[in-house]
FIGU-933422 format. One record per residue (C-alpha): residue number from 1; x, z negated, y. Coordinates in pm, 1 decimal. Last residue first. Layout:
% residues N
+------+----------+----------+----------+
! nuza !       c1 !       c3 !       c2 !
+------+----------+----------+----------+
!  NUM !        X !        Z !        Y !
...
+------+----------+----------+----------+
//
This chain:
% residues 434
+------+----------+----------+----------+
! nuza !       c1 !       c3 !       c2 !
+------+----------+----------+----------+
!  434 !   5621.9 !  -9896.4 !   5292.6 !
!  433 !   5390.1 ! -10098.3 !   5514.0 !
!  432 !   5614.2 ! -10401.5 !   5584.6 !
!  431 !   5916.3 ! -10179.5 !   5638.3 !
!  430 !   5724.0 !  -9963.9 !   5884.1 !
!  429 !   5586.0 ! -10270.3 !   6062.4 !
!  428 !   5931.6 ! -10400.2 !   6144.5 !
!  427 !   5929.1 ! -10290.8 !   6508.2 !
!  426 !   5576.5 ! -10170.7 !   6583.5 !
!  425 !   5564.0 ! -10261.2 !   6953.5 !
!  424 !   5905.7 ! -10095.6 !   6998.1 !
!  423 !   5778.7 !  -9763.8 !   6863.9 !
!  422 !   5976.3 !  -9663.2 !   6550.6 !
!  421 !   6227.0 !  -9394.5 !   6641.6 !
!  420 !   6156.1 !  -9020.4 !   6641.4 !
!  419 !   6141.2 !  -8787.9 !   6342.1 !
!  418 !   5798.0 !  -8626.2 !   6340.6 !
!  417 !   5593.6 !  -8936.9 !   6256.3 !
!  416 !   5770.4 !  -9144.9 !   6521.1 !
!  415 !   5705.1 !  -8886.4 !   6794.0 !
!  414 !   5340.3 !  -8860.6 !   6691.1 !
!  413 !   5306.2 !  -9240.0 !   6703.7 !
!  412 !   5472.7 !  -9261.1 !   7043.9 !
!  411 !   5257.9 !  -8973.8 !   7174.5 !
!  410 !   4940.3 !  -9163.3 !   7080.0 !
!  409 !   5053.6 !  -9453.2 !   7296.6 !
!  408 !   5083.9 !  -9794.1 !   7137.3 !
!  407 !   4875.4 ! -10110.8 !   7104.6 !
!  406 !   4990.2 ! -10379.2 !   6859.4 !
!  405 !   4706.6 ! -10596.8 !   6722.6 !
!  404 !   4733.8 ! -10942.9 !   6883.4 !
!  403 !   4431.6 ! -10865.7 !   7102.2 !
!  402 !   4308.5 ! -10920.8 !   7457.2 !
!  401 !   4602.2 ! -10830.5 !   7681.3 !
!  400 !   4668.9 ! -10524.9 !   7465.7 !
!  399 !   4325.7 ! -10385.4 !   7545.1 !
!  398 !   4386.1 ! -10387.5 !   7920.6 !
!  397 !   4751.9 ! -10284.2 !   7902.2 !
!  396 !   4680.0 !  -9994.0 !   7667.3 !
!  395 !   4372.6 !  -9888.9 !   7863.0 !
!  394 !   4579.0 !  -9866.9 !   8181.4 !
!  393 !   4859.4 !  -9679.7 !   8002.3 !
!  392 !   4627.0 !  -9401.0 !   7886.5 !
!  391 !   4641.3 !  -9204.3 !   7561.6 !
!  390 !   4539.3 !  -9477.7 !   7318.0 !
!  389 !   4640.8 !  -9596.7 !   6971.1 !
!  388 !   4560.8 !  -9932.8 !   6810.5 !
!  387 !   4777.2 ! -10048.1 !   6519.0 !
!  386 !   4733.6 ! -10211.4 !   6180.0 !
!  385 !   4358.5 ! -10171.6 !   6210.4 !
!  384 !   4098.0 ! -10409.5 !   6065.7 !
!  383 !   3804.0 ! -10199.0 !   6193.8 !
!  382 !   3635.7 ! -10510.8 !   6336.5 !
!  381 !   3943.1 ! -10545.6 !   6559.9 !
!  380 !   3840.0 ! -10235.4 !   6752.3 !
!  379 !   3478.9 ! -10351.5 !   6788.1 !
!  378 !   3581.0 ! -10689.9 !   6921.7 !
!  377 !   3849.0 ! -10544.9 !   7148.0 !
!  376 !   3591.3 ! -10325.7 !   7319.7 !
!  375 !   3341.9 ! -10606.7 !   7370.4 !
!  374 !   3600.5 ! -10852.5 !   7502.4 !
!  373 !   3754.3 ! -10584.5 !   7724.6 !
!  372 !   3415.3 ! -10507.9 !   7877.7 !
!  371 !   3362.4 ! -10877.5 !   7946.2 !
!  370 !   3703.4 ! -10907.4 !   8110.0 !
!  369 !   3646.4 ! -10601.6 !   8326.6 !
!  368 !   3320.1 ! -10749.6 !   8451.1 !
!  367 !   3495.0 ! -11075.7 !   8541.7 !
!  366 !   3809.4 ! -10912.8 !   8682.2 !
!  365 !   3639.2 ! -10675.4 !   8930.2 !
!  364 !   3924.7 ! -10585.2 !   9169.9 !
!  363 !   4213.0 ! -10632.1 !   8925.1 !
!  362 !   4040.4 ! -10489.3 !   8617.9 !
!  361 !   3905.7 ! -10209.8 !   8839.3 !
!  360 !   4249.6 ! -10099.1 !   8962.6 !
!  359 !   4264.9 !  -9793.9 !   8737.2 !
!  358 !   3960.6 !  -9809.9 !   8511.1 !
!  357 !   4069.8 ! -10099.2 !   8287.0 !
!  356 !   3731.2 ! -10220.6 !   8164.9 !
!  355 !   3746.1 ! -10097.7 !   7804.3 !
!  354 !   3489.8 !  -9826.3 !   7882.5 !
!  353 !   3215.4 !  -9723.9 !   7639.8 !
!  352 !   3206.3 !  -9396.7 !   7441.4 !
!  351 !   3387.1 !  -9539.5 !   7137.6 !
!  350 !   3126.0 !  -9813.9 !   7097.6 !
!  349 !   3116.8 !  -9789.2 !   6717.1 !
!  348 !   3493.1 !  -9814.6 !   6691.5 !
!  347 !   3709.3 !  -9525.1 !   6565.0 !
!  346 !   3925.7 !  -9488.6 !   6253.9 !
!  345 !   4234.2 !  -9276.1 !   6188.0 !
!  344 !   4447.1 !  -9300.5 !   5872.5 !
!  343 !   4787.9 !  -9170.9 !   5979.5 !
!  342 !   4979.2 !  -8879.8 !   5829.0 !
!  341 !   5089.9 !  -8684.8 !   6135.7 !
!  340 !   4804.1 !  -8438.9 !   6079.1 !
!  339 !   4566.8 !  -8735.5 !   6105.1 !
!  338 !   4722.7 !  -8839.8 !   6435.8 !
!  337 !   4702.2 !  -8481.8 !   6562.1 !
!  336 !   4333.8 !  -8450.0 !   6467.8 !
!  335 !   4254.1 !  -8780.0 !   6640.5 !
!  334 !   4429.5 !  -8673.2 !   6961.5 !
!  333 !   4263.4 !  -8327.4 !   6960.2 !
!  332 !   3905.5 !  -8437.7 !   6887.1 !
!  331 !   3769.1 !  -8582.5 !   7211.1 !
!  330 !   3904.6 !  -8402.7 !   7515.7 !
!  329 !   3617.5 !  -8362.1 !   7763.1 !
!  328 !   3857.0 !  -8411.1 !   8059.1 !
!  327 !   3677.6 !  -8688.0 !   8250.1 !
!  326 !   3449.1 !  -8803.4 !   7967.5 !
!  325 !   3679.0 !  -8810.7 !   7662.7 !
!  324 !   4014.4 !  -8830.6 !   7842.3 !
!  323 !   3927.8 !  -9033.5 !   8152.3 !
!  322 !   3714.6 !  -9261.1 !   7937.1 !
!  321 !   4010.8 !  -9340.2 !   7710.9 !
!  320 !   3925.1 !  -9285.3 !   7344.3 !
!  319 !   4067.4 !  -9580.3 !   7151.9 !
!  318 !   4189.8 !  -9475.0 !   6808.5 !
!  317 !   4214.5 !  -9749.1 !   6546.3 !
!  316 !   4514.3 !  -9654.3 !   6332.5 !
!  315 !   4545.0 !  -9758.2 !   5966.4 !
!  314 !   4910.1 !  -9685.9 !   5892.1 !
!  313 !   5030.1 !  -9418.5 !   5654.1 !
!  312 !   5401.4 !  -9487.9 !   5693.6 !
!  311 !   5598.6 !  -9280.5 !   5947.7 !
!  310 !   5817.5 !  -8980.3 !   5861.5 !
!  309 !   5512.0 !  -8772.0 !   5765.8 !
!  308 !   5542.2 !  -8485.6 !   6010.0 !
!  307 !   5800.6 !  -8209.3 !   5978.9 !
!  306 !   5593.0 !  -7986.7 !   6207.1 !
!  305 !   5315.0 !  -8057.3 !   6452.6 !
!  304 !   5144.8 !  -7766.8 !   6628.8 !
!  303 !   5253.8 !  -7621.6 !   6963.7 !
!  302 !   4895.7 !  -7570.0 !   7083.3 !
!  301 !   4777.6 !  -7906.3 !   6950.5 !
!  300 !   5085.1 !  -8060.7 !   7106.7 !
!  299 !   4994.1 !  -7917.4 !   7447.1 !
!  298 !   4634.8 !  -8034.4 !   7430.9 !
!  297 !   4739.8 !  -8381.6 !   7313.1 !
!  296 !   4989.9 !  -8409.8 !   7599.0 !
!  295 !   4706.4 !  -8355.4 !   7846.2 !
!  294 !   4730.8 !  -8028.7 !   8031.7 !
!  293 !   4752.3 !  -7935.6 !   8400.9 !
!  292 !   4834.8 !  -7568.1 !   8466.9 !
!  291 !   4499.7 !  -7480.7 !   8626.9 !
!  290 !   4513.8 !  -7790.4 !   8847.6 !
!  289 !   4861.9 !  -7683.5 !   8954.5 !
!  288 !   4741.9 !  -7338.0 !   9066.9 !
!  287 !   4437.5 !  -7490.0 !   9239.7 !
!  286 !   4665.7 !  -7722.3 !   9434.5 !
!  285 !   4887.6 !  -7430.0 !   9535.4 !
!  284 !   4586.0 !  -7236.9 !   9666.8 !
!  283 !   4445.3 !  -7539.8 !   9852.7 !
!  282 !   4774.5 !  -7650.4 !  10008.8 !
!  281 !   4656.2 !  -7577.6 !  10365.6 !
!  280 !   4348.0 !  -7792.1 !  10286.8 !
!  279 !   3994.4 !  -7646.8 !  10268.9 !
!  278 !   3951.3 !  -7767.9 !   9911.8 !
!  277 !   4241.9 !  -8003.9 !   9831.8 !
!  276 !   4045.9 !  -8255.9 !   9624.8 !
!  275 !   3850.1 !  -7979.5 !   9452.2 !
!  274 !   4157.0 !  -7784.1 !   9339.2 !
!  273 !   4335.8 !  -8110.6 !   9260.9 !
!  272 !   4070.3 !  -8194.5 !   8999.9 !
!  271 !   4293.9 !  -8127.7 !   8696.6 !
!  270 !   4544.5 !  -8360.2 !   8861.6 !
!  269 !   4277.9 !  -8631.5 !   8887.9 !
!  268 !   4167.1 !  -8616.0 !   8524.1 !
!  267 !   4530.0 !  -8604.0 !   8414.3 !
!  266 !   4619.0 !  -8918.6 !   8604.4 !
!  265 !   4359.9 !  -9120.9 !   8416.2 !
!  264 !   4477.0 !  -8946.4 !   8098.1 !
!  263 !   4831.9 !  -9074.7 !   8120.5 !
!  262 !   5046.8 !  -8835.3 !   7918.4 !
!  261 !   5037.6 !  -8546.8 !   8164.1 !
!  260 !   5197.1 !  -8208.6 !   8101.3 !
!  259 !   5213.5 !  -7946.4 !   8375.2 !
!  258 !   5192.2 !  -7628.3 !   8174.1 !
!  257 !   5341.5 !  -7286.6 !   8103.7 !
!  256 !   5572.2 !  -7310.5 !   8402.1 !
!  255 !   5719.9 !  -6993.7 !   8550.7 !
!  254 !   6090.4 !  -7009.1 !   8641.6 !
!  253 !   6227.9 !  -7102.5 !   8982.5 !
!  252 !   5886.2 !  -7051.3 !   9146.9 !
!  251 !   5717.9 !  -7279.5 !   8893.9 !
!  250 !   5976.1 !  -7546.6 !   8974.2 !
!  249 !   5897.4 !  -7519.3 !   9345.8 !
!  248 !   5523.3 !  -7527.5 !   9268.8 !
!  247 !   5583.4 !  -7845.8 !   9068.6 !
!  246 !   5756.1 !  -8026.8 !   9353.8 !
!  245 !   5511.9 !  -7904.7 !   9619.9 !
!  244 !   5210.7 !  -8009.0 !   9411.9 !
!  243 !   5359.5 !  -8345.0 !   9327.0 !
!  242 !   5433.3 !  -8425.0 !   9690.8 !
!  241 !   5081.5 !  -8314.5 !   9782.1 !
!  240 !   4937.4 !  -8569.1 !   9537.2 !
!  239 !   5091.1 !  -8855.0 !   9732.7 !
!  238 !   4951.5 !  -8725.4 !  10061.8 !
!  237 !   4612.8 !  -8661.5 !   9898.7 !
!  236 !   4593.3 !  -9018.6 !   9773.2 !
!  235 !   4682.9 !  -9158.1 !  10113.6 !
!  234 !   4429.3 !  -8931.7 !  10286.3 !
!  233 !   4157.4 !  -9026.7 !  10038.3 !
!  232 !   4185.1 !  -9403.1 !  10062.7 !
!  231 !   3844.9 !  -9442.5 !   9898.0 !
!  230 !   3979.0 !  -9690.1 !   9641.3 !
!  229 !   3957.2 !  -9421.1 !   9375.4 !
!  228 !   4183.4 !  -9190.8 !   9576.6 !
!  227 !   4445.9 !  -9461.1 !   9630.8 !
!  226 !   4485.4 !  -9519.8 !   9257.4 !
!  225 !   4451.7 !  -9153.7 !   9162.8 !
!  224 !   4724.0 !  -9015.3 !   9389.1 !
!  223 !   4929.3 !  -8845.1 !   9114.3 !
!  222 !   5221.7 !  -9084.1 !   9151.9 !
!  221 !   5561.2 !  -8915.8 !   9127.2 !
!  220 !   5710.5 !  -8571.6 !   9188.7 !
!  219 !   5999.0 !  -8534.5 !   9432.6 !
!  218 !   6247.6 !  -8373.8 !   9193.5 !
!  217 !   6071.6 !  -8221.0 !   8895.1 !
!  216 !   6131.9 !  -8353.8 !   8544.5 !
!  215 !   6137.0 !  -8026.5 !   8349.9 !
!  214 !   6083.5 !  -8015.0 !   7973.7 !
!  213 !   6179.5 !  -7714.4 !   7760.2 !
!  212 !   5929.8 !  -7709.3 !   7475.4 !
!  211 !   6022.1 !  -7612.0 !   7118.0 !
!  210 !   5864.4 !  -7876.4 !   6897.1 !
!  209 !   6154.1 !  -8123.8 !   6912.3 !
!  208 !   6153.7 !  -8077.8 !   7292.3 !
!  207 !   5788.7 !  -8183.2 !   7303.8 !
!  206 !   5814.5 !  -8494.3 !   7088.1 !
!  205 !   6141.4 !  -8612.2 !   7239.5 !
!  204 !   6002.6 !  -8577.5 !   7592.2 !
!  203 !   5680.4 !  -8757.8 !   7502.6 !
!  202 !   5868.5 !  -9040.5 !   7330.1 !
!  201 !   6083.2 !  -9092.4 !   7640.9 !
!  200 !   5776.4 !  -9078.5 !   7865.1 !
!  199 !   5610.0 !  -9349.0 !   7657.1 !
!  198 !   5927.7 !  -9559.3 !   7635.1 !
!  197 !   5910.3 !  -9617.1 !   8011.9 !
!  196 !   5625.9 !  -9864.7 !   7950.3 !
!  195 !   5531.7 ! -10088.2 !   8243.8 !
!  194 !   5748.0 !  -9955.5 !   8527.3 !
!  193 !   5736.8 !  -9583.8 !   8449.0 !
!  192 !   5373.5 !  -9622.7 !   8345.4 !
!  191 !   5280.3 !  -9756.9 !   8688.2 !
!  190 !   5418.0 !  -9444.5 !   8859.9 !
!  189 !   5386.0 !  -9105.6 !   8695.5 !
!  188 !   5641.8 !  -8914.3 !   8488.7 !
!  187 !   5448.6 !  -8587.9 !   8519.3 !
!  186 !   5621.5 !  -8357.8 !   8273.2 !
!  185 !   5687.7 !  -7998.0 !   8377.5 !
!  184 !   5663.4 !  -7742.0 !   8100.0 !
!  183 !   5849.4 !  -7442.3 !   7961.6 !
!  182 !   5724.6 !  -7323.4 !   7622.1 !
!  181 !   5847.6 !  -7171.7 !   7297.1 !
!  180 !   6220.2 !  -7225.0 !   7340.7 !
!  179 !   6390.6 !  -7159.5 !   7006.5 !
!  178 !   6586.8 !  -7452.3 !   6870.4 !
!  177 !   6549.8 !  -7790.1 !   7037.4 !
!  176 !   6412.2 !  -7736.3 !   7383.9 !
!  175 !   6629.1 !  -7817.8 !   7682.2 !
!  174 !   6577.5 !  -8123.4 !   7904.3 !
!  173 !   6580.5 !  -8021.1 !   8271.3 !
!  172 !   6649.1 !  -8294.4 !   8524.6 !
!  171 !   6501.4 !  -8520.3 !   8793.1 !
!  170 !   6516.6 !  -8884.0 !   8672.9 !
!  169 !   6247.1 !  -9021.6 !   8440.0 !
!  168 !   6470.7 !  -8952.7 !   8138.3 !
!  167 !   6714.8 !  -9216.1 !   8266.8 !
!  166 !   6450.7 !  -9476.5 !   8175.8 !
!  165 !   6409.5 !  -9785.7 !   8391.7 !
!  164 !   6494.1 ! -10108.1 !   8205.3 !
!  163 !   6225.7 ! -10255.1 !   7976.9 !
!  162 !   6013.1 ! -10532.1 !   8121.7 !
!  161 !   5894.2 ! -10848.7 !   7948.8 !
!  160 !   5582.7 ! -11067.5 !   7920.2 !
!  159 !   5364.7 ! -10793.4 !   8070.4 !
!  158 !   5178.5 ! -10870.8 !   8395.2 !
!  157 !   4802.6 ! -10832.4 !   8338.7 !
!  156 !   4739.0 ! -11207.5 !   8346.9 !
!  155 !   4916.2 ! -11244.0 !   8682.2 !
!  154 !   4706.5 ! -10969.1 !   8840.8 !
!  153 !   4388.0 ! -11117.0 !   8697.2 !
!  152 !   4478.8 ! -11460.0 !   8832.1 !
!  151 !   4524.5 ! -11301.6 !   9174.8 !
!  150 !   4175.7 ! -11147.1 !   9157.0 !
!  149 !   4019.1 ! -11472.8 !   9036.3 !
!  148 !   4156.6 ! -11682.4 !   9324.3 !
!  147 !   4472.8 ! -11891.1 !   9264.2 !
!  146 !   4520.9 ! -12260.6 !   9189.8 !
!  145 !   4494.7 ! -12214.4 !   8814.4 !
!  144 !   4779.0 ! -11960.8 !   8817.9 !
!  143 !   5038.5 ! -12193.4 !   8974.6 !
!  142 !   5277.6 ! -12195.3 !   8675.8 !
!  141 !   5227.4 ! -11815.3 !   8644.4 !
!  140 !   5341.4 ! -11733.0 !   8998.1 !
!  139 !   5708.0 ! -11672.4 !   8912.6 !
!  138 !   5604.8 ! -11427.2 !   8639.2 !
!  137 !   5370.6 ! -11254.1 !   8881.4 !
!  136 !   5655.8 ! -11216.3 !   9131.5 !
!  135 !   5866.8 ! -11045.1 !   8865.2 !
!  134 !   5572.5 ! -10813.1 !   8803.7 !
!  133 !   5557.8 ! -10740.2 !   9177.7 !
!  132 !   5926.9 ! -10645.5 !   9173.2 !
!  131 !   5857.5 ! -10396.4 !   8893.4 !
!  130 !   5567.2 ! -10252.1 !   9090.2 !
!  129 !   5784.8 ! -10209.0 !   9398.5 !
!  128 !   6032.0 ! -10002.7 !   9197.3 !
!  127 !   5758.8 !  -9804.5 !   9022.4 !
!  126 !   5574.6 !  -9708.1 !   9345.6 !
!  125 !   5205.7 !  -9614.8 !   9303.7 !
!  124 !   5111.7 !  -9977.3 !   9217.9 !
!  123 !   5264.8 ! -10152.5 !   9520.0 !
!  122 !   5134.9 ! -10032.1 !   9857.7 !
!  121 !   4786.6 !  -9931.9 !   9742.7 !
!  120 !   4750.3 ! -10257.2 !   9548.0 !
!  119 !   4857.0 ! -10465.1 !   9848.6 !
!  118 !   4620.1 ! -10287.2 !  10086.8 !
!  117 !   4336.4 ! -10340.2 !   9840.4 !
!  116 !   4415.8 ! -10710.5 !   9811.7 !
!  115 !   4452.6 ! -10756.5 !  10187.8 !
!  114 !   4123.1 ! -10581.6 !  10263.9 !
!  113 !   3942.5 ! -10779.9 !   9995.5 !
!  112 !   4069.9 ! -11112.5 !  10130.5 !
!  111 !   3982.3 ! -11015.0 !  10489.8 !
!  110 !   3618.5 ! -10934.0 !  10416.0 !
!  109 !   3549.8 ! -10558.9 !  10413.3 !
!  108 !   3483.6 ! -10354.0 !  10722.4 !
!  107 !   3268.7 ! -10057.1 !  10624.7 !
!  106 !   3275.1 !  -9711.2 !  10782.6 !
!  105 !   3591.7 !  -9531.1 !  10668.5 !
!  104 !   3644.5 !  -9704.7 !  10334.0 !
!  103 !   3271.6 !  -9682.2 !  10262.3 !
!  102 !   3266.8 !  -9307.7 !  10330.6 !
!  101 !   3570.8 !  -9252.7 !  10106.3 !
!  100 !   3405.1 !  -9455.0 !   9833.4 !
!   99 !   3083.4 !  -9255.2 !   9863.9 !
!   98 !   3273.8 !  -8927.4 !   9848.2 !
!   97 !   3443.8 !  -9037.2 !   9526.0 !
!   96 !   3103.1 !  -9148.5 !   9395.8 !
!   95 !   2963.1 !  -8799.4 !   9451.2 !
!   94 !   3263.4 !  -8613.2 !   9312.7 !
!   93 !   3253.3 !  -8810.0 !   8989.5 !
!   92 !   2871.3 !  -8798.7 !   8962.0 !
!   91 !   2874.3 !  -8424.2 !   8913.3 !
!   90 !   2513.5 !  -8404.2 !   8789.9 !
!   89 !   2500.5 !  -8162.0 !   8494.8 !
!   88 !   2125.9 !  -8193.4 !   8436.1 !
!   87 !   2137.2 !  -8328.5 !   8079.4 !
!   86 !   2351.7 !  -8626.4 !   8188.5 !
!   85 !   2519.6 !  -8805.5 !   7895.8 !
!   84 !   2876.3 !  -8680.5 !   7939.1 !
!   83 !   2845.0 !  -8722.8 !   8314.6 !
!   82 !   2714.8 !  -9077.3 !   8268.0 !
!   81 !   3023.5 !  -9167.1 !   8068.1 !
!   80 !   3216.2 !  -9087.0 !   8383.8 !
!   79 !   3429.2 !  -9403.9 !   8358.4 !
!   78 !   3420.7 !  -9420.4 !   8738.5 !
!   77 !   3411.2 !  -9798.3 !   8687.3 !
!   76 !   3119.9 !  -9858.1 !   8926.0 !
!   75 !   3112.4 ! -10217.5 !   9050.9 !
!   74 !   3240.4 ! -10112.1 !   9391.9 !
!   73 !   2935.4 !  -9887.0 !   9434.0 !
!   72 !   2709.8 ! -10185.8 !   9361.5 !
!   71 !   2884.7 ! -10420.4 !   9602.6 !
!   70 !   2917.3 ! -10159.0 !   9878.4 !
!   69 !   2544.8 ! -10087.8 !   9871.4 !
!   68 !   2460.7 ! -10457.7 !   9893.5 !
!   67 !   2710.3 ! -10518.5 !  10174.4 !
!   66 !   2544.7 ! -10263.0 !  10401.3 !
!   65 !   2683.7 !  -9917.7 !  10468.8 !
!   64 !   2785.6 !  -9816.0 !  10822.5 !
!   63 !   2539.5 !  -9556.3 !  10955.0 !
!   62 !   2507.9 !  -9187.3 !  10875.0 !
!   61 !   2163.7 !  -9271.3 !  10739.8 !
!   60 !   2159.7 !  -8979.3 !  10497.5 !
!   59 !   2494.5 !  -9081.3 !  10350.3 !
!   58 !   2391.0 !  -9442.1 !  10283.0 !
!   57 !   2045.0 !  -9359.9 !  10151.5 !
!   56 !   2181.4 !  -9097.8 !   9912.3 !
!   55 !   2459.3 !  -9332.9 !   9800.9 !
!   54 !   2204.5 !  -9604.8 !   9721.6 !
!   53 !   1989.8 !  -9362.7 !   9517.9 !
!   52 !   2293.6 !  -9233.8 !   9330.8 !
!   51 !   2393.5 !  -9593.6 !   9263.5 !
!   50 !   2059.9 !  -9663.5 !   9100.6 !
!   49 !   2076.8 !  -9358.3 !   8877.4 !
!   48 !   2439.4 !  -9429.5 !   8787.0 !
!   47 !   2343.8 !  -9784.5 !   8681.1 !
!   46 !   2437.5 ! -10103.3 !   8864.9 !
!   45 !   2143.8 ! -10061.9 !   9101.2 !
!   44 !   1910.5 ! -10070.1 !   8799.8 !
!   43 !   2045.1 ! -10414.6 !   8710.7 !
!   42 !   2083.0 ! -10489.8 !   8340.2 !
!   41 !   2416.8 ! -10660.0 !   8405.3 !
!   40 !   2619.0 ! -10581.1 !   8091.6 !
!   39 !   2464.5 ! -10252.5 !   7974.6 !
!   38 !   2419.6 ! -10148.5 !   8337.3 !
!   37 !   2790.3 ! -10203.6 !   8395.9 !
!   36 !   2887.4 !  -9999.9 !   8089.8 !
!   35 !   2662.8 !  -9699.1 !   8165.6 !
!   34 !   2569.5 !  -9525.9 !   7838.4 !
!   33 !   2194.1 !  -9591.1 !   7816.3 !
!   32 !   2151.5 !  -9586.3 !   8194.7 !
!   31 !   2264.9 !  -9224.7 !   8209.2 !
!   30 !   1949.8 !  -9099.6 !   8034.4 !
!   29 !   1752.5 !  -9226.2 !   8334.5 !
!   28 !   1564.4 !  -8904.8 !   8409.9 !
!   27 !   1633.8 !  -8940.2 !   8782.1 !
!   26 !   1617.1 !  -8559.7 !   8830.1 !
!   25 !   1967.7 !  -8534.0 !   8980.6 !
!   24 !   2062.6 !  -8180.9 !   9094.6 !
!   23 !   1952.1 !  -8256.8 !   9451.9 !
!   22 !   2210.3 !  -8533.7 !   9478.7 !
!   21 !   2492.3 !  -8303.0 !   9370.9 !
!   20 !   2393.8 !  -8033.6 !   9622.2 !
!   19 !   2372.4 !  -8295.4 !   9896.8 !
!   18 !   2714.7 !  -8426.6 !   9800.5 !
!   17 !   2864.7 !  -8081.3 !   9850.9 !
!   16 !   2692.5 !  -8034.9 !  10188.3 !
!   15 !   2793.4 !  -8383.1 !  10299.8 !
!   14 !   3157.7 !  -8309.3 !  10218.2 !
!   13 !   3141.8 !  -7966.9 !  10385.6 !
!   12 !   3005.4 !  -8119.3 !  10711.8 !
!   11 !   2757.6 !  -7867.4 !  10855.0 !
!   10 !   2499.8 !  -8040.6 !  10636.8 !
!    9 !   2501.4 !  -8335.4 !  10875.8 !
!    8 !   2414.9 !  -8114.8 !  11172.5 !
!    7 !   2139.3 !  -7943.0 !  10975.5 !
!    6 !   1991.9 !  -8290.9 !  10913.5 !
!    5 !   2002.0 !  -8447.3 !  10567.0 !
!    4 !   1667.5 !  -8524.4 !  10410.3 !
!    3 !   1714.0 !  -8521.0 !  10033.5 !
!    2 !   1471.0 !  -8464.7 !   9748.2 !
!    1 !   1591.2 !  -8537.2 !   9396.0 !
+------+----------+----------+----------+
//
């Protein structure tokens, strides 16, 4: 694609990087076949190719974006399916991230949108605040019909109950069982700690049982994804910097073999810290952490499962989170581990398409997210599974809100199969399946 940035514009490193991405696009249109929003809306501007054209115009102009451009960029899920499809290697992720940052800096949204985005940025990355917000959602349920669509979506996504905070999320070192084969830091995250603390507990049990010493670093928390994807780059970078400093300090005490992440949306961002912090004083440390980042499935594939087979042979429908299959290019490891653990693994026909969660997308674009959930749930349920497995808390909440089939984290199933407790969502299913 031809671009017409001025030399002055190209002196900006962000513009220079986006220019290189734009020029790599040949507008072949392959991306339209796998773009979820284009599949639903059929609008060229709601495809990666169309958005690339809008972003090019916006950045070249140097002017505040118009409402049309903002609408179509906002509708992008950042599922990155287009990057898997693209034959030219267009780095759409970095381009749309730049576009969102530009929009946040140069476009004044309507008051309702500004308040909602401010609220999400102030609540979701902080587990304590998030738990209080869930309590507020419960109180608001009787008045749901009187609320705007975005508020209804927030109420609908609130779980019916909350588990107490897990003591395993506190700073500590959990020793390996038997011979120590690996020393890792576990990212405990933010929303997951409030919504499903059992996931981190299962992850710790699974890794320590297989010889990993697990460090919960003091000062680490949200990875910065939620703010980053809303264009609030400085806020996201500030949050991420706390993680980097915490993990670098642990690495200095004793070398880390990995920084383990069990929420794939977070993992995609942490693995991109080197890019996010380019030119920043923490650039070298950020690159070090990005190089250590591993999804739990990668780490468990390296460690290898042993003493599996404690769980019944359930029929498991595996949902491939976009951030895992497209963002990190991890497709086979989770399924191979589940099979090695003794489960029957099946996948839906639209495995490459997004469920509609996408961080805050299901709260900011509830109608599109709802349609994507309906399609995803339909193809998962068509497999007649006893349980649905996923590696991302956002997908789990999104899919779980649309189906009676229990949805659990892959690590919970692996933990159960290798000697851990039955996942809470599956209480009683083992007896019924034995």
